[in-house]
C-alpha positions in Angstrom: -73.0 -141.7 -96.0 -73.9 -140.5 -93.2 -74.7 -136.7 -92.5 -72.2 -136.3 -89.9 -69.3 -137.3 -92.3 -67.0 -135.3 -93.2 -67.4 -133.3 -96.8 -64.8 -131.9 -99.0 -65.4 -128.5 -98.7 -66.3 -126.4 -101.8 -66.1 -123.1 -100.5 -64.2 -120.5 -102.1 -61.8 -117.7 -101.7 -63.1 -114.1 -102.6 -60.9 -114.3 -105.7 -62.9 -117.6 -106.8 -60.1 -120.1 -105.9 -61.3 -123.0 -103.8 -60.1 -122.9 -100.0 -57.8 -125.3 -99.0 -59.0 -127.4 -95.6 -56.7 -129.6 -94.3 -54.5 -130.0 -97.5 -57.2 -131.9 -98.5 -56.2 -130.3 -102.5 -53.1 -130.3 -104.1 -51.3 -126.8 -104.4 -51.2 -127.3 -108.0 -54.9 -127.9 -108.2 -55.3 -124.5 -105.4 -53.3 -122.4 -107.7 -55.1 -123.3 -111.0 -58.2 -122.0 -109.6 -56.9 -118.8 -108.4 -55.7 -117.7 -111.9 -58.0 -115.9 -114.4 -58.9 -116.5 -117.8 -58.0 -113.1 -118.7 -55.2 -112.8 -116.5 -54.3 -110.9 -113.0 -56.0 -107.6 -112.1 -53.1 -105.0 -111.3 -53.7 -101.6 -110.5 -51.2 -99.1 -112.0 -50.5 -95.2 -111.6 -48.0 -93.3 -114.1 -44.9 -91.8 -112.7 -45.9 -88.5 -114.2 -49.1 -88.1 -112.6 -47.5 -88.8 -109.4 -45.1 -86.0 -109.7 -48.0 -83.8 -110.9 -49.8 -84.8 -107.6 -46.7 -84.0 -105.5 -46.2 -80.7 -107.2 -50.0 -79.6 -106.3 -49.4 -80.6 -103.0 -46.9 -78.2 -102.8 -48.2 -75.2 -104.7 -51.2 -75.4 -102.2 -49.1 -75.5 -99.2 -47.0 -72.8 -100.7 -50.1 -70.8 -101.4 -51.4 -70.9 -98.2 -48.5 -70.1 -96.7 -47.9 -67.2 -99.1 -51.6 -65.8 -98.1 -50.4 -65.9 -94.6 -47.5 -64.5 -94.4 -47.2 -62.1 -97.8 -48.1 -58.3 -97.0 -49.8 -56.0 -99.7 -49.1 -52.4 -99.7 -51.2 -49.8 -101.1 -49.6 -46.8 -103.1 -50.4 -43.6 -104.3 -48.4 -42.3 -107.6 -47.9 -38.7 -107.7 -46.1 -36.2 -109.5 -43.4 -34.5 -107.5 -40.6 -32.2 -107.9 -37.2 -31.4 -106.5 -36.6 -28.3 -104.1 -35.0 -26.6 -101.5 -36.2 -26.7 -97.9 -35.6 -22.9 -97.7 -37.5 -21.3 -101.0 -34.9 -19.1 -103.1 -35.2 -15.2 -103.1 -36.5 -14.4 -106.4 -34.9 -11.0 -107.3 -36.7 -8.5 -109.8 -36.6 -5.2 -111.0 -38.3 -2.1 -109.2 -38.6 -0.1 -112.1 -39.3 -0.6 -116.0 -35.6 -0.1 -117.6 -33.1 -1.6 -119.4 -30.6 -4.4 -117.9 -27.4 -3.0 -118.3 -25.3 -5.2 -116.5 -25.6 -8.7 -114.5 -22.7 -8.4 -112.1 -23.3 -12.5 -111.2 -23.6 -15.9 -112.6 -25.4 -18.8 -111.5 -23.3 -20.8 -108.7 -21.6 -17.2 -107.3 -21.9 -16.9 -103.6 -22.9 -13.5 -102.9 -23.0 -11.1 -99.6 -25.5 -8.7 -98.3 -25.1 -5.7 -99.8 -23.4 -6.7 -102.8 -24.5 -5.3 -106.5 -26.3 -7.7 -108.4 -27.4 -6.1 -111.3 -27.6 -2.2 -112.8 -30.8 -1.3 -114.8 -31.1 1.8 -116.8 -34.0 4.0 -116.8 -32.9 6.9 -118.8 -35.5 9.0 -120.8 -34.5 11.2 -124.1 -36.4 14.0 -125.2 -35.5 15.9 -128.1 -32.6 13.5 -128.5 -31.6 14.5 -125.2 -31.0 12.3 -122.1 -33.8 14.3 -119.8 -32.1 13.0 -116.3 -28.6 13.2 -117.9 -29.5 16.8 -118.4 -31.0 17.3 -115.2 -28.1 16.1 -113.4 -25.8 18.2 -115.1 -28.1 21.2 -114.4 -28.0 20.5 -110.8 -24.2 20.0 -110.8 -23.7 23.0 -112.6 -25.8 24.9 -109.7 -23.9 22.9 -107.2 -20.5 24.4 -108.4 -21.7 27.9 -108.3 -23.1 27.4 -104.7 -19.7 26.0 -104.0 -17.9 28.7 -105.0 -19.9 31.1 -103.3 -19.2 29.2 -100.1 -15.6 29.0 -100.6 -15.6 33.0 -101.2 -17.8 33.3 -97.8 -15.4 31.0 -95.9 -12.4 33.0 -97.6 -14.3 36.3 -96.4 -15.2 35.0 -93.3 -11.6 34.2 -92.5 -9.9 37.6 -93.9 -12.5 39.4 -91.7 -11.7 37.6 -88.5 -8.1 38.1 -89.0 -8.3 42.0 -89.7 -10.7 42.3 -86.9 -8.4 40.1 -84.3 -5.5 42.4 -85.2 -7.5 45.5 -84.6 -8.6 44.1 -81.3 -4.5 43.2 -80.9 -3.5 46.5 -81.8 -6.4 48.0 -79.3 -5.2 45.7 -76.4 -1.6 47.0 -76.8 -2.6 50.7 -77.3 -4.5 50.2 -74.2 -1.5 48.7 -72.1 0.8 51.5 -73.7 -2.0 54.2 -72.4 -2.2 52.2 -68.9 1.8 52.7 -68.7 1.8 56.5 -69.6 -1.4 57.1 -67.2 0.4 55.4 -64.3 3.7 57.7 -65.3 1.6 60.9 -65.7 0.2 60.1 -62.4 3.5 59.8 -60.7 4.5 62.9 -62.0 1.2 64.8 -61.2 1.4 63.5 -57.7 5.0 64.8 -57.4 3.8 68.1 -58.7 1.4 68.3 -55.9 4.1 68.0 -53.4 6.4 70.5 -55.0 3.7 72.7 -55.0 2.9 72.4 -51.1 6.9 72.5 -50.6 7.1 76.0 -52.2 3.6 77.3 -51.1 5.6 76.6 -47.3 8.8 78.2 -48.7 6.6 81.5 -49.9 5.0 81.7 -46.5 8.6 81.7 -44.7 9.4 84.3 -47.3 12.2 81.5 -48.8 10.6 81.6 -52.5 9.0 84.1 -54.2 5.1 84.0 -55.3 6.5 83.6 -59.0 7.8 80.5 -58.5 5.2 79.3 -56.7 2.7 79.9 -59.7 5.0 78.6 -62.1 4.9 75.3 -60.2 1.2 75.6 -60.0 1.1 76.1 -63.5 3.3 72.9 -64.5 0.7 70.8 -62.1 -2.1 72.0 -64.0 -0.5 71.2 -67.4 0.3 67.9 -66.0 -3.2 67.6 -65.0 -4.6 68.1 -68.1 -2.2 65.5 -69.9 -3.6 62.9 -67.5 -7.0 63.7 -68.1 -6.0 63.3 -71.9 -4.4 60.2 -71.3 -7.7 58.5 -69.3 -10.0 60.1 -72.1 -7.9 58.0 -74.5 -7.9 55.2 -72.6 -11.8 55.5 -72.3 -11.7 55.5 -76.0 -9.3 52.7 -76.3 -11.3 50.8 -74.0 -14.5 51.5 -76.0 -13.3 50.4 -79.2 -11.7 47.0 -78.0 -15.5 46.4 -76.3 -16.9 47.2 -79.7 -14.2 44.9 -81.5 -14.6 42.3 -79.1 -18.5 42.5 -79.7 -18.1 42.4 -83.5 -16.2 39.4 -83.7 -18.6 36.8 -82.6 -21.2 38.8 -84.7 -19.0 38.6 -87.6 -18.5 35.1 -86.7 -22.1 34.2 -86.7 -23.6 36.0 -89.5 -21.0 34.5 -91.9 -21.6 30.9 -90.2 -24.8 31.3 -90.6 -24.5 32.3 -94.8 -22.1 29.3 -95.2 -24.7 27.3 -93.5 -27.1 28.4 -96.0 -24.8 28.0 -98.6 -23.7 24.3 -97.4 -27.5 23.7 -97.4 -28.0 24.7 -101.0 -25.0 22.7 -102.2 -26.5 19.6 -100.6 -29.9 20.1 -102.0 -28.2 20.4 -105.6 -26.0 17.3 -104.5 -29.4 15.4 -103.9 -31.1 17.0 -106.9 -27.9 15.2 -108.8 -28.1 12.2 -107.2 -31.7 11.5 -107.7 -31.6 12.6 -111.6 -28.6 10.0 -111.7 -30.7 7.5 -109.8 -33.5 8.0 -111.8 -30.8 7.1 -114.6 -29.8 3.9 -113.5 -30.1 1.9 -110.4 -28.4 -0.8 -108.7 -29.6 -3.9 -107.5 -28.0 -5.4 -104.3 -28.5 -8.6 -102.5 -30.7 -8.4 -99.6 -28.8 -11.7 -97.8 -26.0 -13.8 -97.9 -26.3 -16.7 -100.8 -25.9 -18.5 -103.7 -27.3 -17.7 -107.3 -29.4 -20.5 -108.2 -30.2 -19.2 -111.7 -30.1 -16.1 -113.9 -33.3 -15.6 -115.4 -32.9 -12.0 -117.4 -29.6 -11.2 -119.6 -27.7 -7.8 -120.3 -29.5 -5.3 -122.9 -32.8 -7.0 -122.1 -35.3 -4.9 -121.4 -37.7 -5.4 -118.0 -40.8 -4.1 -116.7 -41.6 -3.5 -112.7 -41.5 -7.1 -111.0 -39.7 -8.9 -113.7 -37.5 -11.7 -112.1 -33.8 -10.9 -112.8 -32.1 -14.2 -110.9 -32.8 -16.8 -108.0 -30.5 -16.5 -104.6 -30.6 -19.4 -102.6 -30.4 -18.4 -98.8 -29.3 -20.6 -95.8 -28.3 -24.6 -96.0 -28.9 -26.0 -99.4 -31.3 -29.2 -98.6 -33.0 -31.2 -101.1 -36.3 -32.1 -100.4 -39.3 -33.6 -102.8 -42.6 -31.5 -103.0 -45.2 -34.2 -103.9 -48.4 -33.3 -105.0 -50.9 -36.2 -104.1 -54.6 -35.9 -105.4 -57.3 -35.9 -102.3 -58.7 -39.0 -103.5 -55.4 -40.7 -102.5 -54.6 -38.5 -99.1 -56.7 -40.3 -96.5 -54.3 -41.8 -95.1 -51.1 -39.6 -95.6 -49.3 -38.8 -92.3 -45.4 -38.3 -91.1 -42.9 -40.6 -91.7 -44.2 -42.5 -94.6 -41.9 -43.9 -97.1 -41.6 -42.9 -100.1 -39.8 -43.8 -103.5 -39.0 -41.5 -106.3 -38.2 -42.4 -109.7 -36.4 -39.3 -111.0 -37.4 -38.6 -114.7 -33.7 -37.4 -115.7 -32.5 -41.0 -114.3 -34.7 -43.6 -115.5 -35.8 -45.9 -113.0 -35.2 -48.8 -115.0 -31.4 -48.6 -115.1 -30.7 -46.4 -111.9 -33.5 -47.8 -109.7 -35.6 -45.0 -106.9 -34.4 -42.5 -104.5 -35.9 -43.4 -101.1 -37.4 -40.7 -99.2 -39.5 -40.3 -96.0 -42.7 -37.9 -95.4 -42.1 -35.1 -93.1 -44.9 -32.8 -93.9 -48.1 -33.2 -95.2 -50.2 -30.0 -96.4 -53.6 -28.9 -95.1 -54.8 -26.3 -98.0 -55.8 -27.9 -100.7 -54.2 -27.0 -104.4 -56.9 -26.3 -107.1 -56.0 -27.4 -110.9 -54.3 -24.4 -112.8 -53.2 -22.3 -109.3 -50.3 -19.9 -110.6 -47.0 -20.4 -109.1 -46.5 -24.1 -109.3 -43.6 -26.2 -110.5 -45.6 -29.1 -111.7 -48.9 -29.0 -113.9 -51.7 -30.4 -111.3 -54.4 -32.1 -113.1 -57.0 -32.0 -109.7 -57.3 -30.9 -106.7 -54.2 -32.0 -104.3 -52.3 -31.3 -101.1 -48.5 -30.7 -101.4 -46.9 -33.2 -99.2 -42.9 -32.8 -98.5 -40.3 -35.6 -98.1 -36.8 -35.6 -96.8 -34.4 -37.2 -99.5 -32.0 -40.1 -98.0 -29.5 -39.3 -100.1 -28.7 -36.3 -102.4 -27.2 -37.8 -105.1 -27.6 -40.6 -107.5 -24.8 -43.2 -108.9 -25.0 -43.7 -112.4 -22.3 -45.7 -114.4 -20.2 -45.9 -111.4 -20.1 -42.1 -111.0 -22.1 -40.0 -108.6 -24.2 -37.3 -109.8 -25.8 -34.5 -107.3 -29.5 -34.2 -107.4 -30.8 -30.5 -108.2 -33.4 -28.5 -107.3 -36.2 -28.6 -110.5 -35.8 -32.1 -111.5 -39.3 -33.6 -111.8 -39.9 -37.1 -110.7 -43.2 -39.7 -109.9 -43.6 -40.8 -106.4 -45.0 -43.7 -104.8 -46.6 -43.2 -101.5 -46.6 -46.5 -99.4 -50.4 -45.9 -97.8 -51.6 -49.1 -96.3 -49.7 -52.2 -95.4 -51.8 -55.3 -94.7 -51.5 -59.0 -94.8 -52.7 -60.4 -98.0 -55.1 -62.7 -96.9 -57.0 -59.9 -95.0 -57.6 -58.3 -98.7 -59.1 -61.7 -99.8 -61.6 -62.1 -97.4 -62.4 -58.8 -96.0 -64.6 -58.0 -99.4 -66.4 -61.7 -97.9 -66.8 -60.5 -94.5 -68.2 -57.0 -95.7 -70.8 -58.9 -97.7 -71.5 -61.1 -95.0 -72.0 -57.8 -92.5 -74.5 -56.1 -94.9 -76.6 -59.8 -95.3 
């Protein structure tokens, strides 16, 4: 056969079957060569594996989205206690004694000057109350001085009436003498005219000298009477002047004595009051307010400075005093959000009470400091937060929050994307390297 003669192709395909060229082989022969003795190779993937793969991909995508969008908030937990924005006034005993009566109760509204309590400070000696005996003695002396003052007042009134009557009598007598002197003066004047007329008649020999002498004697007698009346008037004027001078002197003397007696009486009254004040004293309200708590009970012995009750003044606005440890106070600032878990209302059932930081204390509170409402285990700052609501809803009812309730506070210090918290340690390590 020539070299250029066509040969039947024996080339095979990749699966080992001979390839057909120009339809040289039958289809059955070609199909026979394609089949393997062990069968056809088929790659099969289980359905569960495909679902797991899809779920894994979704979880991976969700995790990446979560890292990119989620926020992580760092919080500080601290002890807290509810209190009023205005600290209550603590009313205390000023002297040791026994509480006789407590005149108010918790929740009462009080006004300035209202009596709150009475404390007895009575002492006994020999079975007798010392201050009561002193008060009785002072009262007895006051009564004696008061009686003496009343007698002096009565004497002053009587002497004034007597002296006034004498002055009135002298004035009446002086007026009478004045009229008599005026009449006597007229009489003497008439007699003088008669004497002159009779002298003229005697010179003309119409009247005897004896008659002239008689008229002169009458004139002399009336002149003597006139002088007597004038002397009497002078005496009355002198007595009237003396009486008028005695009246203010008498009034001044007796008023001075009355003033002295009044001072003595006031002194004894003051002594009696002091004895009674030492026996017992009253405690009154210094400001308007509401009695928050009654501490002492009637019949109880108290010492100086012993607390008796608390009075809340001003508006009753509840706040939360949070004692944050110094190790957690670096990022504290005003406006941060706080969640309060009130111990009296478990958060698992009644949730939290929202609050906002309004003031961050600058002084450190050491453990064991006196006067704190909570026990502080480590150095802390006091942070004040304004409550969003002063009440809690429980079992369908509203319960008002009260001052003094303890709580646990969660303060949101810092908020960042979650991926930052993941990569920042790596970045810090790279910075160190």
